[in-house]
Backbone bond lengths (Angstrom), bond angles and torsions (degrees), N, CA, C in turn:
res aa  C-N    CA-C-N  psi(-1)  N-CA   C-N-CA  omega(-1)  CA-C   N-CA-C  phi
1 X - - - 1.465 - - 1.534 110.68 -
2 X 1.348 116.58 -42.10 1.457 120.20 178.88 1.519 111.73 -63.17
3 X 1.340 116.41 -36.00 1.464 121.39 178.94 1.529 110.54 -65.38
4 X 1.334 116.05 -40.29 1.473 120.69 178.44 1.522 110.04 -63.83
5 X 1.344 116.93 -42.81 1.465 119.82 177.74 1.521 111.05 -61.96
6 X 1.338 115.55 -37.76 1.464 120.23 177.99 1.515 111.34 -61.64
7 X 1.349 116.02 -45.55 1.462 120.61 179.32 1.520 111.22 -63.09
8 X 1.328 116.51 -40.02 1.463 119.93 179.32 1.520 111.07 -64.41
9 X 1.340 116.51 -40.37 1.463 119.66 178.00 1.522 111.09 -64.96
10 X 1.333 116.49 -40.61 1.458 121.04 178.66 1.518 111.01 -62.82
11 X 1.366 116.41 -42.56 1.466 120.99 -179.92 1.513 110.65 -64.55
12 X 1.340 116.62 -41.59 1.466 120.40 179.04 1.518 110.31 -63.74
13 X 1.342 116.92 -39.64 1.457 120.90 178.20 1.508 112.21 -63.18
14 X 1.351 116.71 -40.80 1.471 120.54 178.44 1.526 110.57 -64.16
15 X 1.337 116.57 -43.07 1.471 120.64 -179.73 1.519 110.34 -61.08
16 X 1.366 116.02 -40.19 1.458 119.56 179.44 1.523 110.78 -65.06
17 X 1.347 116.37 -40.45 1.462 119.99 179.48 1.522 111.76 -65.33
18 X 1.336 116.32 -36.32 1.453 119.82 -179.82 1.521 111.34 -63.47
19 X 1.325 116.63 -30.37 1.455 120.08 -178.34 1.530 111.44 -72.18
20 X 1.315 118.02 -28.88 1.465 120.91 177.71 1.526 107.95 -83.24
21 X 1.331 116.08 77.91 1.465 121.08 -170.63 1.508 112.99 -73.90
22 X 1.302 115.23 150.67 1.464 120.76 174.64 1.525 111.14 -96.37
23 X 1.336 117.54 1.80 1.472 122.24 -179.47 1.520 110.75 -61.43
24 X 1.314 115.95 140.54 1.454 121.76 169.99 1.530 107.59 -151.20
25 X 1.339 117.15 139.56 1.461 120.03 -178.97 1.523 111.88 -68.85
26 X 1.321 114.90 153.53 1.459 121.38 -175.60 1.530 112.10 -63.62
27 X 1.323 118.44 -32.29 1.462 121.73 -175.80 1.526 112.99 -76.22
28 X 1.336 117.63 -14.77 1.462 121.51 -174.18 1.535 110.55 -75.89
29 X 1.340 118.39 126.70 1.468 120.75 -179.10 1.525 111.88 -58.09
30 X 1.329 117.65 145.66 1.471 120.87 -176.67 1.518 114.10 -65.90
31 X 1.346 118.54 -21.38 1.467 120.58 -179.38 1.520 113.22 -75.59
32 X 1.345 117.40 -10.49 1.464 120.80 -179.90 1.529 109.20 -78.99
33 X 1.322 116.73 111.83 1.465 122.21 178.52 1.526 108.65 -89.67
34 X 1.323 116.47 124.11 1.457 120.95 -173.48 1.526 112.56 -97.45
35 X 1.322 114.07 143.36 1.464 122.54 174.67 1.526 107.67 -131.34
36 X 1.302 117.62 167.78 1.459 118.89 173.54 1.523 108.55 -71.47
37 X 1.316 116.39 145.78 1.463 121.70 -177.93 1.525 111.72 -57.61
38 X 1.327 117.91 -39.01 1.469 119.29 -177.43 1.532 112.97 -72.33
39 X 1.340 117.98 -10.60 1.465 120.25 176.75 1.519 112.29 -87.53
40 X 1.335 117.55 -15.17 1.469 120.74 -179.94 1.518 112.96 -113.44
41 X 1.330 116.58 -10.04 1.464 120.68 -171.97 1.529 107.66 -150.43
42 X 1.332 119.84 128.89 1.466 120.57 -179.58 1.529 112.02 -69.74
43 X 1.321 115.89 142.75 1.460 121.08 -177.56 1.524 110.90 -146.60
44 X 1.321 115.30 156.60 1.453 121.94 169.46 1.529 108.83 -78.90
45 X 1.344 118.37 150.71 1.472 120.69 -179.99 1.524 112.97 -55.86
46 X 1.334 116.91 -34.43 1.469 120.61 -177.70 1.529 112.77 -64.60
47 X 1.316 117.15 -18.27 1.462 120.52 -178.59 1.529 112.98 -84.58
48 X 1.343 116.44 -9.77 1.473 122.63 175.16 1.536 112.24 49.53
49 X 1.315 115.16 45.19 1.464 120.00 -178.48 1.523 112.40 -67.85
50 X 1.340 117.27 -17.81 1.466 119.75 178.03 1.525 111.82 -68.09
51 X 1.328 116.76 -13.83 1.466 120.97 179.50 1.521 112.36 -92.14
52 X 1.342 117.02 -1.13 1.466 121.62 -177.03 1.525 110.57 -113.31
53 X 1.326 115.50 156.57 1.455 122.18 179.30 1.533 110.02 -112.58
54 X 1.332 116.15 149.87 1.465 120.83 -178.88 1.521 109.84 -149.77
55 X 1.325 115.70 158.24 1.461 122.52 175.25 1.530 109.77 -87.22
56 X 1.327 115.74 -50.20 1.460 121.21 174.89 1.525 109.08 -157.90
57 X 1.327 116.53 -175.49 1.464 120.38 -173.53 1.522 113.57 -69.62
58 X 1.335 117.97 -23.92 1.466 119.86 -176.08 1.528 113.28 -93.51
59 X 1.321 117.89 -15.76 1.465 120.04 -178.88 1.525 111.14 -93.60
60 X 1.318 116.03 158.76 1.463 122.36 -178.20 1.524 111.03 -73.81
61 X 1.324 116.87 148.73 1.456 120.94 177.17 1.532 110.51 -55.62
62 X 1.322 115.47 144.15 1.467 120.81 -177.04 1.527 110.99 -63.72
63 X 1.322 118.44 -36.02 1.463 120.83 178.69 1.523 111.61 -63.10
64 X 1.337 116.39 -39.47 1.470 120.25 176.98 1.524 110.71 -65.02
65 X 1.317 116.55 -43.64 1.466 120.14 178.81 1.525 110.96 -65.61
66 X 1.319 116.12 -36.99 1.470 119.36 178.89 1.526 110.28 -66.73
67 X 1.326 116.41 -35.56 1.467 121.00 176.81 1.529 109.81 -64.31
68 X 1.332 116.89 -42.88 1.470 120.61 177.24 1.526 110.87 -62.87
69 X 1.326 116.40 -41.90 1.465 121.12 178.43 1.522 110.46 -62.39
70 X 1.334 116.75 -48.94 1.468 120.86 -178.25 1.522 111.38 -65.18
71 X 1.335 117.11 -39.67 1.464 121.01 178.57 1.522 110.58 -63.18
72 X 1.317 116.60 -40.74 1.470 120.72 177.96 1.526 110.99 -65.63
73 X 1.317 116.64 -38.12 1.470 119.53 175.71 1.527 110.95 -65.96
74 X 1.323 116.92 -30.98 1.463 121.49 -177.82 1.523 112.56 -77.49
75 X 1.337 118.26 -48.23 1.468 120.08 -172.21 1.532 113.05 -94.19
76 X 1.347 117.55 -5.37 1.470 123.02 174.45 1.530 113.79 53.83
77 X 1.323 118.69 56.79 1.473 119.96 179.72 1.526 111.56 -70.16
78 X 1.317 115.21 142.24 1.464 120.13 174.37 1.522 111.71 -88.20
79 X 1.336 115.84 -26.87 1.460 119.97 -175.30 1.531 109.05 -140.88
80 X 1.329 116.65 120.73 1.463 122.71 -175.56 1.525 109.18 -118.89
81 X 1.333 115.88 137.56 1.456 122.13 176.03 1.526 109.92 -104.77
82 X 1.321 116.21 134.44 1.459 122.11 172.58 1.521 108.22 -133.16
83 X 1.336 117.23 125.63 1.466 120.36 176.87 1.525 108.80 -110.61
84 X 1.332 115.91 124.89 1.453 121.15 -175.75 1.520 110.51 84.61
85 X 1.334 117.56 125.75 1.471 118.90 -174.69 1.524 114.08 -111.37
86 X 1.340 118.54 -22.33 1.468 122.25 179.94 1.522 110.90 48.53
87 X 1.349 117.34 -121.02 1.464 121.35 -178.39 1.531 112.99 -81.31
88 X 1.328 117.01 -9.84 1.451 120.37 -179.97 1.521 115.11 91.34
89 X 1.332 117.56 0.27 1.467 119.55 -178.44 1.528 111.81 -69.56
90 X 1.337 116.94 -33.38 1.461 120.04 176.51 1.519 110.89 -64.68
91 X 1.328 115.73 -40.87 1.460 120.51 177.50 1.523 110.47 -62.64
92 X 1.328 116.17 -42.67 1.465 120.58 178.99 1.521 110.99 -62.54
93 X 1.331 117.39 -43.33 1.468 120.75 179.96 1.524 111.42 -60.36
94 X 1.320 116.51 -45.17 1.463 120.95 -178.65 1.526 111.59 -71.54
95 X 1.325 116.08 -41.51 1.465 119.93 179.70 1.523 111.21 -67.13
96 X 1.333 116.91 -37.85 1.464 120.29 177.61 1.522 111.21 -63.47
97 X 1.334 117.00 -33.03 1.465 120.70 176.20 1.525 110.43 -67.93
98 X 1.334 116.92 -41.33 1.463 119.96 176.30 1.528 110.46 -61.21
99 X 1.314 115.79 -41.21 1.466 120.14 178.60 1.523 110.46 -63.01
100 X 1.326 116.48 -42.25 1.468 120.89 178.40 1.530 111.29 -64.14
101 X 1.341 116.14 -37.21 1.469 121.03 178.67 1.528 111.67 -72.20
102 X 1.318 115.81 -26.34 1.464 120.37 -177.26 1.512 113.41 91.63
103 X 1.325 117.72 4.20 1.469 122.38 178.79 1.519 108.87 -164.58
104 X 1.315 115.45 172.46 1.467 121.15 177.24 1.514 111.73 110.32
105 X 1.332 115.05 156.35 1.459 121.22 -178.48 1.528 109.06 -140.82
106 X 1.329 115.46 134.52 1.460 122.21 175.01 1.521 108.05 -98.46
107 X 1.323 116.90 127.92 1.463 121.55 175.96 1.531 106.84 -107.46
108 X 1.329 115.56 104.37 1.464 122.59 -177.37 1.525 109.48 -97.58
109 X 1.324 116.10 123.89 1.459 121.62 -176.74 1.525 108.79 -107.63
110 X 1.316 116.65 121.91 1.463 121.77 -178.24 1.525 109.03 -142.80
111 X 1.323 116.73 130.55 1.465 120.65 -176.78 1.533 112.25 -84.00
112 X 1.327 117.67 -21.96 1.462 122.07 -178.88 1.529 109.58 -82.36
113 X 1.318 117.20 115.99 1.468 121.39 -175.46 1.521 112.58 -64.26
114 X 1.330 117.87 -37.30 1.464 120.33 -179.54 1.522 110.99 -66.08
115 X 1.328 116.49 -38.56 1.468 119.32 177.65 1.527 111.04 -65.39
116 X 1.316 116.21 -34.42 1.471 119.75 177.18 1.526 110.31 -64.38
117 X 1.317 116.22 -43.74 1.468 120.92 179.25 1.530 110.27 -62.60
118 X 1.328 115.63 -46.48 1.467 120.70 -179.89 1.521 111.42 -62.13
119 X 1.333 116.66 -41.01 1.460 120.30 -179.98 1.519 110.80 -65.20
120 X 1.312 117.83 -43.40 1.472 119.95 179.53 1.528 111.46 -61.43
121 X 1.321 117.38 -38.87 1.462 120.89 176.48 1.524 110.99 -64.86
122 X 1.317 115.88 -40.78 1.465 120.88 179.29 1.521 110.97 -64.38
123 X 1.325 116.99 -42.37 1.458 121.20 179.34 1.519 111.43 -64.92
124 X 1.325 116.37 -37.87 1.468 120.19 174.93 1.525 110.25 -61.17
125 X 1.315 115.45 -45.67 1.458 120.91 -179.19 1.524 111.54 -60.26
126 X 1.336 116.70 -39.31 1.467 121.28 -177.35 1.526 112.70 -90.02
127 X 1.348 116.71 4.67 1.466 121.99 179.32 1.531 111.98 56.68
128 X 1.330 114.94 45.69 1.465 121.25 -179.78 1.529 112.44 -123.25
129 X 1.323 117.58 6.53 1.461 121.18 -173.82 1.522 113.48 -59.42
130 X 1.320 117.26 -34.14 1.464 119.61 -177.35 1.521 112.94 -68.33
131 X 1.335 116.67 -13.09 1.466 119.98 -178.27 1.528 112.83 -104.53
132 X 1.335 117.14 7.26 1.470 120.41 -175.94 1.526 110.55 -138.75
133 X 1.327 115.33 139.95 1.460 122.01 166.79 1.522 106.70 -119.66
134 X 1.327 115.75 122.29 1.468 121.03 179.38 1.519 108.54 -97.78
135 X 1.325 116.14 123.27 1.469 121.77 -178.78 1.534 108.94 -109.88
136 X 1.336 117.41 119.93 1.462 119.62 174.33 1.522 107.66 -87.68
137 X 1.319 115.32 103.32 1.465 119.89 -173.95 1.513 109.45 -166.71
138 X 1.313 115.65 161.76 1.460 120.80 166.34 1.523 106.72 -70.50
139 X 1.301 117.64 126.24 1.468 121.07 -174.04 1.522 112.37 -57.07
140 X 1.324 116.90 -37.03 1.463 119.74 -178.06 1.525 111.25 -69.44
141 X 1.337 116.15 -40.77 1.469 119.34 176.97 1.527 110.39 -63.48
142 X 1.311 115.74 -42.52 1.462 120.40 179.80 1.531 110.44 -60.81
143 X 1.321 116.80 -46.83 1.463 120.33 -176.50 1.523 112.62 -69.95
144 X 1.317 118.04 -24.41 1.467 121.16 177.83 1.528 112.39 -74.23
145 X 1.333 117.17 -19.27 1.468 119.70 -172.93 1.530 114.69 -121.18
146 X 1.328 117.96 -15.58 1.461 119.84 -174.63 1.521 112.28 -66.44
147 X 1.332 116.32 149.69 1.467 122.45 173.82 1.526 111.90 -97.11
148 X 1.331 116.66 4.71 1.458 120.94 -178.50 1.524 111.23 -77.38
149 X 1.331 115.98 153.84 1.461 123.01 172.22 1.523 107.74 -123.44
150 X 1.333 116.81 131.77 1.457 121.74 -171.38 1.532 112.52 -108.06
151 X 1.340 114.72 140.88 1.470 121.62 177.22 1.521 111.99 -95.78
152 X 1.317 116.37 -19.25 1.468 123.01 -178.45 1.519 107.64 -152.28
153 X 1.334 116.38 137.09 1.458 120.16 179.35 1.521 110.00 -131.92
154 X 1.326 115.65 132.90 1.462 121.80 175.31 1.522 107.81 -115.76
155 X 1.340 115.92 108.00 1.462 122.02 -177.34 1.530 109.19 -93.94
156 X 1.341 115.87 107.30 1.467 120.38 -175.85 1.529 110.85 -141.02
157 X 1.326 115.68 33.90 1.468 121.60 176.35 1.532 107.74 -87.60
158 X 1.330 118.46 -152.04 1.462 120.55 172.75 1.522 109.12 -61.79
159 X 1.327 117.13 131.76 1.468 119.31 -173.98 1.522 112.75 -61.87
160 X 1.353 117.58 -26.22 1.465 119.28 -178.12 1.522 113.82 -74.02
161 X 1.346 118.40 -9.58 1.468 119.38 179.49 1.533 112.85 -116.98
162 X 1.325 117.59 -0.31 1.473 119.11 -175.54 1.529 112.84 -65.35
163 X 1.320 117.13 -41.39 1.462 119.84 178.24 1.524 110.50 -64.09
164 X 1.339 116.74 -35.33 1.464 120.58 178.11 1.529 110.70 -67.49
165 X 1.326 116.61 -40.70 1.472 120.44 176.88 1.527 110.47 -58.08
166 X 1.324 115.34 -47.59 1.464 121.14 179.35 1.528 111.10 -61.96
167 X 1.328 116.22 -43.12 1.463 121.04 -178.04 1.527 111.09 -62.24
168 X 1.323 117.16 -40.31 1.470 120.35 176.96 1.525 110.00 -61.00
169 X 1.332 116.19 -43.66 1.476 120.48 178.27 1.518 111.53 -59.80
170 X 1.320 116.82 -43.92 1.474 120.15 -178.83 1.522 111.35 -69.22
171 X 1.332 116.89 -41.44 1.466 120.13 -179.31 1.523 111.28 -63.10
172 X 1.331 116.01 -35.15 1.465 120.75 -179.33 1.535 111.53 -91.56
173 X 1.321 116.94 -3.41 1.457 122.12 179.07 1.534 111.65 57.40
174 X 1.342 115.35 45.53 1.465 119.28 -179.63 1.529 112.17 -111.96
175 X 1.327 116.63 10.54 1.458 120.63 177.53 1.517 110.44 -131.51
176 X 1.324 116.17 122.15 1.460 123.52 172.68 1.523 107.18 -127.11
177 X 1.296 117.32 151.72 1.458 118.99 176.29 1.515 112.62 106.21
178 X 1.327 117.76 -112.02 1.461 121.96 -172.81 1.526 110.66 -129.84
179 X 1.339 116.04 133.94 1.460 122.92 173.42 1.525 107.87 -113.18
180 X 1.322 117.04 127.18 1.461 121.71 -175.12 1.530 109.83 -117.87
181 X 1.343 115.69 131.87 1.460 122.18 179.64 1.525 109.34 -120.78
182 X 1.330 115.57 130.18 1.463 121.48 -179.51 1.525 110.11 -98.10
183 X 1.336 117.41 166.40 1.474 124.35 173.82 1.523 112.95 64.80
184 X 1.310 117.15 41.12 1.470 120.56 -176.89 1.528 113.63 -102.95
185 X 1.335 118.64 4.33 1.469 120.98 -176.26 1.525 110.99 -57.94
186 X 1.345 118.49 131.77 1.466 120.99 -175.07 1.528 114.49 -66.02
187 X 1.339 118.11 -24.63 1.469 121.07 -178.17 1.525 112.75 -98.00
188 X 1.294 116.77 10.46 1.467 122.40 -171.98 1.527 113.49 -53.15
189 X 1.320 118.51 -45.12 1.471 120.70 -173.32 1.530 112.96 -80.65
190 X 1.316 118.02 -6.66 1.464 119.60 -179.53 1.523 112.85 -73.15
191 X 1.339 116.52 -16.05 1.465 119.68 179.46 1.532 112.77 -120.58
192 X 1.318 118.01 -2.32 1.459 121.05 179.66 1.525 109.38 -98.94
193 X 1.321 116.34 128.50 1.464 120.67 -172.84 1.522 113.68 -75.33
194 X 1.339 117.33 -32.01 1.460 118.70 -172.89 1.535 112.80 -124.92
195 X 1.345 116.71 -70.61 1.465 119.39 -172.38 1.521 110.56 -113.29
196 X 1.347 117.82 138.13 1.469 126.02 -4.35 1.522 111.45 -85.32
197 X 1.333 117.82 151.17 1.462 119.66 174.20 1.533 109.69 -66.32
198 X 1.312 115.93 154.79 1.470 120.84 -174.47 1.533 113.39 -56.10
199 X 1.348 119.82 -45.72 1.471 118.57 179.93 1.527 112.90 -58.56
200 X 1.328 116.81 -39.73 1.461 120.89 -179.67 1.527 111.02 -66.66
201 X 1.346 116.21 -42.96 1.463 119.58 -178.97 1.531 111.24 -68.31
202 X 1.318 116.64 -40.08 1.465 120.12 177.96 1.526 110.87 -62.31
203 X 1.332 116.25 -39.26 1.463 120.20 178.03 1.526 110.75 -66.41
204 X 1.324 116.66 -39.92 1.468 120.98 176.50 1.524 110.73 -58.75
205 X 1.324 117.03 -48.12 1.472 120.61 179.23 1.533 111.03 -64.00
206 X 1.333 116.05 -39.49 1.473 119.30 178.71 1.524 110.59 -61.66
207 X 1.333 116.01 -44.50 1.462 120.18 179.63 1.523 111.71 -61.15
208 X 1.316 116.92 -44.97 1.471 120.58 -179.46 1.518 110.78 -61.55
209 X 1.334 116.95 -42.82 1.463 119.29 -178.87 1.526 112.85 -73.65
210 X 1.322 117.12 -18.53 1.457 119.95 170.49 1.529 110.35 -76.71
211 X 1.320 116.67 -35.33 1.464 120.76 -179.78 1.519 112.06 -62.41
212 X 1.330 116.92 -35.06 1.479 119.06 -177.09 1.526 112.01 -70.87
213 X 1.345 116.89 -13.70 1.469 120.76 179.96 1.521 112.85 -90.79
214 X 1.322 116.97 -5.89 1.458 120.36 -174.24 1.527 112.32 -72.68
215 X 1.330 117.34 154.97 1.466 120.97 174.58 1.521 110.42 -58.69
216 X 1.318 115.54 144.86 1.451 120.15 179.34 1.512 114.10 92.71
217 X 1.351 116.48 -8.04 1.466 120.21 176.52 1.522 108.44 -92.94
218 X 1.325 116.83 122.66 1.468 120.67 -177.72 1.521 112.74 -95.07
219 X 1.319 117.46 -7.98 1.455 120.98 178.46 1.514 110.36 163.58
220 X 1.340 115.38 173.91 1.456 118.92 177.24 1.520 109.77 -153.43
221 X 1.317 114.72 162.51 1.462 122.52 178.60 1.515 107.85 -128.88
222 X 1.335 117.47 137.29 1.454 120.79 176.94 1.517 110.54 -132.42
223 X 1.328 115.85 132.98 1.461 122.00 169.48 1.523 107.44 -113.77
224 X 1.333 117.12 130.45 1.463 121.94 177.74 1.524 111.23 -99.81
225 X 1.330 117.54 6.51 1.459 121.08 178.92 1.521 110.95 -78.96
226 X 1.331 115.57 152.11 1.462 123.09 178.90 1.537 109.62 53.01
227 X 1.329 118.86 -126.27 1.469 120.58 -177.84 1.529 113.03 -85.44
228 X 1.321 116.58 -9.83 1.458 120.27 175.26 1.512 114.29 91.54
229 X 1.326 115.12 152.16 1.465 121.96 -177.99 1.522 109.40 -153.77
230 X 1.331 116.36 137.55 1.466 122.16 171.51 1.524 108.20 -128.14
231 X 1.326 116.43 129.00 1.466 121.93 175.42 1.520 108.21 -117.43
232 X 1.332 116.41 125.84 1.462 122.69 179.98 1.526 108.35 -106.81
233 X 1.336 116.05 129.37 1.463 121.62 -179.23 1.531 109.22 -100.34
234 X 1.317 115.22 128.17 1.462 121.17 -175.18 1.516 110.93 -108.68
235 X 1.330 115.44 141.69 1.453 119.42 179.71 1.525 110.37 -73.19
236 X 1.312 114.91 164.31 1.462 119.95 179.57 1.504 110.99 104.57
237 X 1.283 116.14 165.69 1.458 122.13 -178.09 1.517 109.82 -97.79
238 X 1.329 116.11 117.41 1.459 120.51 176.05 1.514 108.99 -84.28
239 X 1.327 115.67 171.80 1.462 119.75 176.17 1.519 110.59 -61.28
240 X 1.346 115.65 -30.53 1.457 119.46 -178.16 1.515 113.49 -80.89
241 X 1.323 118.88 -14.31 1.446 121.04 -179.47 1.517 111.04 137.27
242 X 1.319 117.59 179.90 1.454 122.32 -179.28 1.521 109.85 -79.01
243 X 1.335 117.33 129.63 1.462 123.55 -179.22 1.514 107.32 -116.87
244 X 1.313 116.99 127.52 1.458 120.76 178.17 1.517 109.90 -133.36
245 X 1.327 116.41 135.14 1.464 121.13 170.62 1.522 107.83 -107.77
246 X 1.304 116.81 170.12 1.472 122.52 179.89 1.510 108.53 -119.60
247 X 1.312 116.78 119.50 1.462 120.26 179.41 1.517 109.78 -78.29
């Protein structure tokens, strides 16, 4: 009986070690030290954050960024929108995809001037500057006046304004293809002590799920794992090609 318990403990230990993966995507800079998502950010067990990798609590999970990178390599967008830059890893993922494609430009909108300066230095360091334009502006003001048309949008600014950013894009018909929203996990506020408060997060989720019902949406995808992700597929032909979702 003791031998069986020993084997069970050994098997459990191996399973735990397997979860702490050494995998890292090729586009990720070598200076980024990875940890499991649940070690940098509190989560409910149902979110399985131990299966995800992260740089720190403020940056997006590496799997989410890798999905954005792979999606950009797949649909070949010429013009990408990113709202909110945080540590700049999302910008790097998208810009690296443009570099891999051989064309494309990421337009990153950030209201904090210091973050804009830091991001530009980071892009220079990673030799990705030619694939990114950093705009220091309120994202909503920028989207109300820009002449750009986007094939892919990653909304990762303050969660209370992301639906508004998307709505401006749709009203002006400057977004075709895919709209991606981060931090949509339904259990998110059950482990976060301060921000966002539950009413704000519930309203954010309500807004996103109302957006998927609008005309012109051909389908959507939602993951409730880790911090959560919703991707909305829009009808019409983007510069990168025809995008279709299945309802």
